[in-house]
C-alpha positions as CSV (number, residue, x, y, z in Angstrom):
1,M,100.7,146.5,145.6
2,A,98.9,145.6,149.2
3,S,95.8,147.7,150.6
4,V,96.9,150.2,152.7
5,A,95.2,152.5,154.7
6,L,96.6,156.3,154.6
7,S,95.6,159.5,155.6
8,F,94.8,162.2,153.3
9,L,97.8,164.3,152.0
10,R,99.0,166.9,154.7
11,K,100.6,170.1,154.4
12,E,102.5,169.7,158.0
13,P,106.1,167.5,158.0
14,L,106.6,164.7,159.8
15,D,108.6,164.4,163.1
16,F,110.7,162.1,164.2
17,H,107.8,160.7,166.4
18,G,104.8,159.8,163.7
19,S,102.9,163.1,165.2
20,F,102.4,166.3,162.2
21,I,104.0,169.2,163.7
22,R,105.6,172.2,161.7
23,P,108.6,173.0,162.8
24,S,111.1,175.8,163.7
25,A,112.4,178.3,160.9
26,S,115.6,177.2,162.3
27,C,115.3,173.5,161.8
28,L,113.6,174.3,158.4
29,N,117.2,175.6,157.2
30,D,118.1,172.3,157.3
31,T,116.1,169.8,156.5
32,I,114.7,169.2,153.0
33,L,111.2,168.1,151.9
34,I,110.4,164.7,150.4
35,F,106.9,162.7,149.0
36,L,106.2,159.4,150.0
37,S,103.7,157.8,147.2
38,V,102.4,155.0,148.0
39,A,99.0,153.0,146.8
40,G,98.6,156.5,145.1
41,S,98.8,158.6,147.9
42,M,101.5,161.3,148.6
43,I,103.1,161.8,151.9
44,P,105.3,164.7,152.7
45,M,107.9,164.4,155.0
46,H,110.9,166.4,156.7
47,V,114.4,164.8,156.6
48,M,118.2,165.7,157.2
49,E,120.1,165.2,154.2
50,S,122.6,163.8,157.0
51,D,119.5,161.2,158.4
52,S,120.6,157.9,157.8
53,I,118.0,155.6,155.9
54,A,117.3,153.7,158.8
55,S,116.7,156.4,160.5
56,V,114.2,157.5,157.9
57,K,112.2,154.0,157.7
58,L,111.8,153.9,161.7
59,R,109.9,156.9,161.3
60,I,107.6,155.8,159.2
61,Q,107.4,153.4,161.2
62,A,106.3,155.1,163.8
63,S,104.2,157.8,162.0
64,K,102.2,155.3,159.8
65,G,102.8,151.5,161.2
66,F,104.8,149.9,158.5
67,F,107.4,147.9,160.4
68,V,110.6,148.7,158.8
69,K,111.6,145.4,157.8
70,K,108.3,145.3,155.2
71,Q,109.5,148.9,153.9
72,K,111.3,149.2,150.5
73,L,112.1,152.7,149.3
74,V,113.0,153.4,145.9
75,F,114.5,157.1,144.3
76,E,115.0,157.7,140.9
77,G,114.8,153.9,140.0
78,R,117.1,153.0,143.0
79,E,116.6,150.6,146.0
80,L,117.7,152.4,149.1
81,A,119.0,149.0,150.7
82,R,121.9,150.4,152.8
83,N,120.6,151.6,155.8
84,N,123.6,153.1,157.5
85,S,123.8,155.5,154.1
86,C,122.8,159.0,154.3
87,V,120.0,160.8,152.3
88,R,122.7,162.6,150.7
89,D,124.5,160.0,149.8
90,Y,121.7,159.4,147.6
91,G,121.6,162.2,146.1
92,I,117.8,162.8,147.4
93,A,117.1,166.6,147.2
94,N,114.2,169.0,148.3
95,G,111.1,168.1,146.3
96,K,111.9,164.4,145.6
97,V,109.8,161.5,145.7
98,L,110.4,158.0,147.1
99,H,108.1,155.3,146.3
100,L,107.4,153.4,149.6
101,V,106.5,149.3,149.0
102,L,105.3,147.8,151.6
103,R,105.6,144.0,152.2
104,L,102.3,143.0,153.4
105,S,101.5,139.7,154.7
106,D,99.9,137.5,152.9
107,L,98.2,135.9,155.5
108,Q,94.6,136.9,156.9
109,A,93.3,135.4,160.5
110,I,89.7,134.2,159.3
111,T,87.2,133.4,162.4
112,V,83.6,132.1,161.0
113,R,81.0,131.2,163.5
114,T,77.9,129.2,162.4
115,V,74.4,129.9,163.7
116,C,74.0,127.3,166.2
117,G,77.4,129.0,168.3
118,K,80.2,126.7,167.4
119,E,83.4,128.3,165.9
120,F,86.4,127.8,163.7
121,E,89.8,130.2,163.6
122,F,92.4,129.6,160.9
123,R,94.3,131.8,158.2
124,V,94.2,131.9,154.6
125,E,96.0,133.8,151.7
126,R,94.5,137.4,151.0
127,A,94.2,136.6,147.2
128,R,91.9,133.5,147.8
129,N,88.5,133.8,147.4
130,V,85.6,132.8,149.2
131,G,84.9,129.4,147.4
132,Y,88.5,128.5,148.8
133,V,87.2,129.4,153.0
134,K,84.6,127.4,152.2
135,Q,86.5,124.1,151.2
136,Q,88.4,125.0,154.7
137,I,85.3,125.3,156.6
138,A,83.8,121.8,155.0
139,R,87.1,120.2,156.2
140,K,87.7,121.4,159.6
141,G,84.3,121.4,160.9
142,K,83.0,118.3,159.4
143,G,79.3,117.8,158.0
144,F,79.0,121.5,156.6
145,D,78.4,120.0,152.5
146,L,79.6,123.1,150.3
147,I,76.7,123.2,148.6
148,D,74.7,123.8,151.6
149,Q,77.1,127.0,152.7
150,E,76.4,130.7,153.0
151,L,78.6,132.9,154.4
152,I,77.7,136.7,155.7
153,C,80.0,139.3,156.7
154,D,78.8,142.6,158.0
155,G,75.0,141.5,156.8
156,E,76.3,141.1,153.3
157,E,76.1,137.4,151.6
158,L,79.6,136.6,150.2
159,E,79.7,135.5,146.4
160,D,82.3,132.5,146.0
161,Q,84.4,134.8,143.5
162,R,84.7,137.1,146.0
163,L,88.5,137.7,147.2
164,I,89.3,138.2,150.7
165,N,91.6,140.8,150.3
166,D,88.5,142.4,148.9
167,I,86.8,142.0,152.0
168,C,89.9,143.2,154.3
169,K,88.3,146.8,155.6
170,N,91.5,148.8,157.4
171,N,93.3,146.1,157.6
172,D,91.8,144.2,160.2
173,A,93.4,142.4,162.3
174,A,90.8,139.6,161.5
175,I,87.8,138.8,159.2
176,H,84.4,137.5,160.8
177,L,82.1,135.2,159.4
178,L,78.9,133.8,159.7
179,I,77.9,130.6,158.0
180,R,74.4,129.5,157.9
181,K,72.7,126.9,155.7
182,S,71.1,128.3,152.6
183,A,67.6,128.5,151.6
184,K,68.2,128.8,147.7
185,V,66.7,125.7,145.5
186,R,69.2,124.9,143.2
187,A,68.7,123.2,139.8
188,R,70.1,119.7,139.7
189,P,71.2,118.8,135.9
190,S,69.1,115.9,134.6
191,E,70.2,113.1,132.9
192,K,69.1,114.1,129.6
193,D,71.6,117.2,130.2
194,F,74.7,114.6,130.6
195,E,73.5,112.6,127.6
196,L,73.8,115.2,124.9
197,S,77.0,116.7,126.7
198,I,78.4,113.2,126.2
199,E,77.0,112.9,122.7
200,A,78.7,116.6,121.3
201,L,81.9,115.9,122.8
202,D,82.5,112.3,120.4
203,L,84.7,110.3,123.1
204,T,82.5,106.8,122.3
205,D,84.8,104.2,121.4
206,K,83.7,102.1,118.2
207,G,81.1,99.6,118.9
208,D,82.1,99.8,123.1
209,G,80.5,102.2,123.9
210,V,82.7,105.6,126.0
211,S,85.4,103.9,127.9
212,G,85.9,104.5,131.5
213,K,88.5,107.0,130.9
214,H,87.0,108.8,128.3
215,Q,83.2,108.4,130.1
216,N,84.9,110.4,133.5
217,R,86.0,113.0,131.5
218,A,83.4,113.5,129.6
219,L,81.4,113.9,132.6
220,S,83.8,116.5,133.4
221,V,83.3,118.2,130.6
222,A,79.7,118.2,130.7
223,H,79.3,119.4,134.0
224,R,81.2,122.7,132.6
225,I,78.8,122.8,129.7
226,V,75.8,122.6,132.4
227,E,77.6,125.4,134.4
228,G,78.2,127.7,131.4
229,K,82.0,127.6,131.2
230,P,84.0,127.7,127.9
231,L,85.0,124.5,126.4
232,L,87.9,125.4,124.8
233,R,91.2,126.0,126.5
234,D,92.0,129.7,127.6
235,F,95.7,129.7,128.8
236,I,98.7,128.2,127.6
237,L,101.6,127.4,129.9
238,E,104.8,125.7,128.0
239,P,108.2,125.5,129.1
240,L,110.7,127.6,127.0
241,I,113.6,125.7,125.6
242,I,116.4,127.6,123.7
243,N,118.4,124.4,122.8
244,S,116.6,121.5,121.5
245,K,119.6,119.3,123.0
246,I,118.3,120.0,126.2
247,E,116.0,117.1,127.8
248,L,114.4,118.3,130.7
249,P,114.6,116.1,133.8
250,Q,111.6,114.8,135.6
251,I,111.3,116.8,138.5
252,I,111.0,120.1,136.2
253,K,108.5,118.3,133.7
254,E,106.7,117.1,137.2
255,L,106.8,121.1,138.1
256,I,105.4,122.0,134.7
257,N,102.7,119.2,135.1
258,S,101.6,120.1,138.4
259,T,101.0,123.9,137.3
260,F,99.3,123.2,134.4
261,N,96.8,120.6,135.6
262,G,95.7,123.4,138.2
263,L,95.1,125.9,135.4
264,E,93.1,123.6,133.5
265,K,91.1,122.8,136.6
266,G,90.5,126.3,136.7
267,N,92.4,127.9,139.8
268,E,93.5,130.6,139.0
269,P,96.8,132.5,139.5
270,I,96.8,134.6,142.9
271,R,99.2,137.3,143.1
272,S,101.9,137.8,146.0
273,S,101.5,141.0,148.0
274,E,105.1,140.4,148.7
275,G,108.0,141.7,146.8
276,S,108.4,144.7,144.0
277,G,107.4,143.0,141.2
278,G,104.8,140.6,140.2
279,A,104.8,137.4,141.9
280,Y,101.9,134.6,141.1
281,F,101.8,131.5,143.5
282,M,100.3,128.6,140.9
283,Q,98.0,126.5,142.4
284,D,97.7,122.2,142.0
285,S,94.9,120.2,140.7
286,S,92.9,120.2,144.1
287,G,93.5,123.9,144.6
288,H,94.1,123.1,148.2
289,K,98.3,123.5,147.7
290,Y,100.7,126.2,145.5
291,V,103.0,124.1,143.7
292,S,105.2,126.6,141.9
293,I,105.8,130.2,141.3
294,F,105.4,132.8,138.2
295,K,107.6,135.8,137.5
296,P,106.8,137.4,134.4
297,I,109.2,139.1,132.9
298,D,107.2,142.6,131.8
299,E,105.9,142.9,135.7
300,E,109.5,143.0,137.0
301,P,110.3,146.3,139.3
302,M,109.7,149.1,136.4
303,A,109.0,146.8,134.0
304,V,106.1,148.4,131.7
305,N,103.4,146.0,133.3
306,N,104.8,146.1,136.6
307,P,101.8,145.6,139.2
308,Q,103.5,147.8,142.2
309,G,103.0,151.6,140.7
310,L,106.9,151.3,140.6
311,P,108.1,154.1,137.7
312,L,109.6,152.5,134.5
313,S,113.0,152.5,134.0
314,V,114.5,155.3,132.1
315,N,117.7,153.7,130.9
316,G,116.4,149.9,131.3
317,E,118.7,149.4,134.9
318,G,116.9,147.6,137.8
319,L,116.0,148.5,140.8
320,K,120.1,147.2,141.5
321,K,123.2,148.7,140.3
322,G,124.2,146.0,137.0
323,T,120.8,144.4,136.7
324,Q,118.7,144.9,134.1
325,V,114.9,145.4,134.0
326,G,113.3,141.9,132.2
327,G,116.3,140.2,132.8
328,G,115.6,138.9,136.4
329,A,114.0,135.4,135.1
330,L,117.1,134.6,133.3
331,R,119.1,135.1,136.5
332,E,116.3,133.2,138.5
333,V,117.2,130.0,136.3
334,A,120.8,130.5,136.3
335,A,121.0,130.2,139.8
336,Y,119.2,126.9,139.6
337,I,121.6,125.7,137.3
338,L,124.4,126.8,138.7
339,D,124.1,125.7,142.2
340,H,125.4,122.5,141.2
341,P,125.1,119.2,143.6
342,K,128.0,118.0,145.3
343,N,129.0,115.5,143.2
344,G,129.7,118.2,140.4
345,P,128.1,120.8,138.2
346,R,124.9,120.0,136.6
347,L,126.1,119.3,132.7
348,S,122.3,118.4,132.1
349,W,119.5,119.0,134.4
350,D,119.7,115.8,136.2
351,G,116.9,116.9,138.6
352,Q,119.3,116.5,141.5
353,K,119.4,118.5,144.9
354,G,121.9,121.5,144.6
355,F,124.4,122.5,147.2
356,A,122.6,125.5,148.5
357,G,118.9,124.3,147.7
358,V,117.9,126.5,144.7
359,P,114.2,125.2,143.9
360,P,114.0,123.8,140.8
361,T,113.4,126.6,138.0
362,V,112.4,127.0,134.3
363,M,111.9,129.7,131.4
364,I,108.0,129.1,130.6
365,K,105.8,130.7,128.1
366,C,102.2,131.3,130.0
367,L,98.9,133.0,129.0
368,H,96.2,133.4,131.3
369,K,93.6,135.9,132.1
370,G,94.8,136.3,135.9
371,F,98.1,137.5,135.5
372,N,98.4,141.6,135.1
373,H,97.4,143.1,132.0
374,P,96.9,146.9,132.6
375,G,95.1,147.3,128.6
376,G,92.9,144.8,129.0
377,Y,92.9,141.1,128.4
378,E,92.4,139.1,125.5
379,C,92.9,135.5,124.3
380,A,95.6,136.2,122.1
381,T,99.2,135.6,121.5
382,K,100.4,139.1,122.3
383,N,99.0,138.4,125.9
384,I,101.2,135.9,126.2
385,K,104.0,136.3,129.5
386,I,107.4,134.5,129.7
387,G,109.2,134.5,132.7
388,S,110.2,132.2,135.1
389,L,108.5,129.4,137.1
390,Q,110.1,127.7,140.4
391,M,108.9,125.6,143.2
392,F,107.1,126.3,145.6
393,V,108.8,125.0,149.2
394,E,106.7,124.0,151.7
395,N,108.3,126.4,154.3
396,D,107.4,128.0,158.4
397,G,108.5,131.2,157.5
398,S,111.1,133.7,156.3
399,C,114.8,134.1,158.5
400,E,113.5,137.5,159.2
401,D,110.7,135.6,161.2
402,M,113.8,134.6,163.9
403,G,116.8,135.1,165.3
404,P,119.8,133.9,162.8
405,R,121.6,131.8,165.7
406,A,118.9,129.0,165.5
407,F,120.4,128.3,161.7
408,P,123.0,126.0,161.5
409,V,126.5,126.8,160.3
410,D,126.9,124.5,157.3
411,E,123.1,126.2,156.4
412,V,124.1,129.4,155.8
413,H,127.6,128.6,154.6
414,K,125.8,126.8,151.7
415,I,123.9,130.0,151.1
416,S,127.2,132.1,151.3
417,V,129.2,129.9,149.1
418,L,125.9,130.4,146.2
419,D,126.0,134.7,147.0
420,I,129.5,135.3,146.6
421,R,130.5,133.1,143.8
422,L,127.0,134.8,141.6
423,A,127.4,138.1,143.7
424,N,124.0,138.0,144.9
425,A,122.7,142.0,145.1
426,D,119.8,141.2,147.4
427,R,120.3,138.5,149.8
428,H,118.1,139.5,152.7
429,A,116.4,137.6,155.6
430,G,113.4,137.9,153.7
431,N,114.5,136.0,150.8
432,I,115.2,132.9,153.1
433,L,113.2,130.3,153.4
434,F,113.5,128.4,156.9
435,S,111.5,124.7,157.3
436,K,112.6,122.5,159.9
437,D,113.1,118.7,159.5
438,G,110.7,116.9,161.9
439,E,112.6,113.5,162.0
440,K,116.2,115.1,163.2
441,G,114.9,118.5,164.3
442,K,117.4,120.3,162.2
443,I,116.5,123.7,160.2
444,L,117.1,124.0,156.7
445,L,117.7,126.7,155.1
446,V,116.2,127.4,151.6
447,P,117.1,130.4,149.0
448,I,115.0,132.2,147.0
449,D,114.5,134.9,144.6
450,H,117.7,135.2,142.6
451,G,116.7,138.6,140.2
452,Y,119.3,140.3,140.9
453,C,122.5,137.7,140.6
454,L,125.3,137.8,138.3
455,P,125.2,141.6,137.7
456,D,127.8,143.5,135.3
457,S,129.2,145.4,138.3
458,F,129.8,144.7,142.4
459,E,128.2,148.1,143.4
460,D,125.1,146.5,145.0
461,C,126.4,143.4,146.7
462,T,124.3,142.3,149.6
463,F,124.5,139.7,152.0
464,D,122.4,139.9,155.5
465,W,124.1,136.5,156.3
466,L,127.2,138.7,156.5
467,Y,126.0,140.0,159.9
468,W,125.1,136.8,161.5
469,P,127.5,135.4,163.9
470,Q,127.8,131.8,161.5
471,A,129.5,134.2,158.6
472,R,132.5,134.3,161.4
473,Q,133.2,130.9,161.6
474,P,135.6,128.8,159.3
475,Y,134.2,126.7,156.3
476,S,134.2,122.9,156.8
477,P,136.7,120.7,155.0
478,D,133.2,119.6,152.9
479,I,132.8,123.0,151.8
480,I,135.6,123.9,150.9
481,D,136.7,121.2,148.6
482,Y,133.2,121.9,147.1
483,I,134.7,125.4,146.0
484,K,138.2,124.0,145.5
485,A,136.2,121.8,142.4
486,L,134.1,125.1,141.0
487,D,134.9,126.8,137.6
488,A,133.9,129.9,136.0
489,E,134.4,128.9,132.8
490,Q,132.4,125.6,133.0
491,D,130.0,127.7,135.0
492,I,129.5,130.2,131.9
493,A,129.8,127.4,129.0
494,L,126.7,125.6,131.2
495,V,124.6,128.6,131.4
496,K,125.2,129.6,127.5
497,F,124.0,125.8,126.7
498,H,120.9,126.3,128.5
499,G,119.9,128.9,126.3
500,W,121.3,132.7,127.9
501,D,124.5,133.7,126.5
502,I,125.7,136.0,129.3
503,P,127.0,139.4,129.0
504,L,130.3,140.1,129.0
505,E,130.8,142.4,131.8
506,C,128.6,140.0,133.7
507,A,130.9,136.9,133.0
508,R,133.4,139.1,134.6
509,V,132.1,139.5,137.3
510,L,131.3,135.4,137.6
511,R,135.2,134.8,137.1
512,I,135.9,137.6,139.6
513,S,133.8,136.4,142.6
514,T,134.6,132.9,142.0
515,M,138.7,133.6,141.5
516,L,138.1,135.5,145.4
517,L,136.1,132.7,146.8
518,K,138.6,130.2,145.9
519,K,141.5,132.7,147.1
520,G,139.4,133.1,150.3
521,V,139.3,129.5,151.2
522,E,142.9,128.6,150.9
523,R,143.9,131.4,152.9
524,G,141.8,129.9,155.3
525,L,139.7,133.2,155.3
526,T,135.7,132.8,156.6
527,P,132.5,133.9,154.7
528,F,132.4,137.4,157.2
529,A,136.0,137.7,155.6
530,I,135.4,137.2,152.3
531,G,132.0,138.6,151.9
532,S,133.3,141.8,153.0
533,I,135.8,142.4,150.8
534,M,132.2,141.9,147.5
535,C,130.1,144.5,149.9
536,R,130.5,148.0,150.0
537,E,129.9,149.9,153.8
538,T,128.3,152.5,152.6
539,V,126.6,154.2,149.5
540,K,129.9,156.4,148.5
541,K,132.8,154.2,149.8
542,E,133.9,151.4,147.2
543,S,134.4,148.2,148.4
544,V,137.7,146.0,148.4
545,I,136.8,144.2,145.2
546,E,135.8,147.1,143.5
547,Q,139.3,148.9,144.2
548,I,140.9,145.6,142.9
549,V,139.1,145.4,139.8
550,Q,139.8,149.1,138.8
551,E,143.1,148.7,140.2
552,A,143.6,145.9,137.5
553,R,141.8,148.4,134.8
554,D,144.8,150.9,135.1
555,A,147.5,148.1,135.5
556,V,146.5,147.0,131.7
557,L,146.6,148.4,128.4
558,P,144.3,149.4,126.6
559,G,143.0,146.1,124.2
560,S,144.1,143.7,126.4
561,S,143.0,140.6,126.5
562,E,140.4,139.2,128.9
563,A,142.8,137.0,130.0
564,A,145.4,139.6,130.9
565,F,142.8,141.5,132.3
566,L,141.8,138.8,134.2
567,E,145.4,137.9,135.3
568,A,145.9,141.3,136.6
569,V,142.9,140.8,138.7
570,S,144.7,137.8,140.4
571,S,148.1,139.2,141.1
572,I,145.9,142.6,143.0
573,M,143.6,140.3,144.6
574,D,146.7,137.9,146.2
575,R,148.0,140.8,147.3
576,H,144.9,142.4,149.2
577,L,144.2,138.9,150.5
578,D,148.1,138.1,151.8
579,E,147.9,141.7,153.4
580,L,144.6,140.7,154.7
581,S,145.7,137.0,156.3
582,Q,148.7,138.8,157.6
583,K,146.5,141.4,159.9
584,T,144.6,138.1,160.5
585,S,147.3,136.2,162.0
586,N,148.2,139.0,164.2
587,K,145.0,139.6,165.5
588,D,144.3,136.0,166.5
589,S,147.8,136.1,168.0
590,V,147.4,138.9,170.2
591,D,143.8,137.7,171.7
592,I,146.0,134.2,172.5
């Protein structure tokens, strides 16, 4: 999880204003005592069964200072995602434990002062080390050689390998560092050392000595010998290709190569403090920027090596209904494959940008000591991780950092098409990035985190954009043409071609959601109208699409074919949509 400051366990319950008081006897009769598990601590809290999840989060914010939008509550393997639902709706009873996952910022403010009084201010990721901070000082301060820097924090000299997160104390808003010129004497490797190192590599060309290319490589490795670093490669990174007929596009090859080069240069994976699973920022060869995000399947929420302290899934189901632990990586890749470019389906990975802009994503296998290995690490096959590798997208933040009215209508609509098609069970403002086009000044949106799309049921479908003003605007002709060209059967075959034989129930959901989207735009329905059909208002109240599916199940005979079932769904869906269209038309007439 993230480093947080927590108080010791108290016996008194938590009141609405955040202070710990003992409630009256009459009040206690109406409340239940629950416990919040966070960062290894247990916090008791009295709530009423009629309290909404939103009010519980507000009380946690009032007491502990954790902002509501940074909280994720989990009970018995299920995220309490519907804020307007009551505590009782999730089956929470007296004495139950809720897991609180905090999504804290990855950035830490750093202030650096020299003995001469010069100051620098910048922000770095908490998982970076002191050596990286020195690099930033050298770039900003000009004239400070890395080898001459010595950073001091509270009188303590900081080693280059020390992580920023380890230096943080009580989550201070900023870390204050002092830089001074080192008085240490550092030995330089002699020419003889390099000669011996180059000779040991046996890289000389016959009769011509060492070529320029080989010489550079030899000197690089020689440095590692002098510094006492091992020569043998201690990591693995390879694409995981199920179908030998697949030719990876150039953009995916470059993604893998740049990630590989970063590891080869010794730039370790940096675990994000965001999210409820293990996600790692992978650096380029310079160590100055991120190139990809790696999500191992064994570190997903409720998986065996999850680093966030969530309990293991007892039945294999993920945090969202209709998904399975360990299936997130395949869904991440499937979202990229199914995000067709405007000119048609992604029949082979041609590298074109998808309609909604899902970043290029591929399955890989990777071995590195920097990942979470609770049982201890050794450079062995058993520690190879399998997961999704997604291109890192430079951005100006996520959509939860600014008001939605600034987002272009077509950008929101593109994401709505993707989410409806894939029945996304986890679309919130935090997993939509935005960036500003410097030349045109337009805001571009980038959807990420698709580990909970393509579920086997519609129960947990959630779309934050449903409540944005753009969702009530009609689709443009271009987007309608794109939707009309969608083909669920072709999509299922495409995903299978790339290695995922999508389960029957998940394939059914894709067929039905695509059917709803196409039928909805035929009737001129907005993203809000179509999305509302897919999303529940509360935990207990089924969505319209769930009602349609259940009605179709009741209508067909046992043993009927999938085609017969889908035909029943189509007929029932037509009736519901026609009724909705009629209500919409009547309302518009009244408004006029």
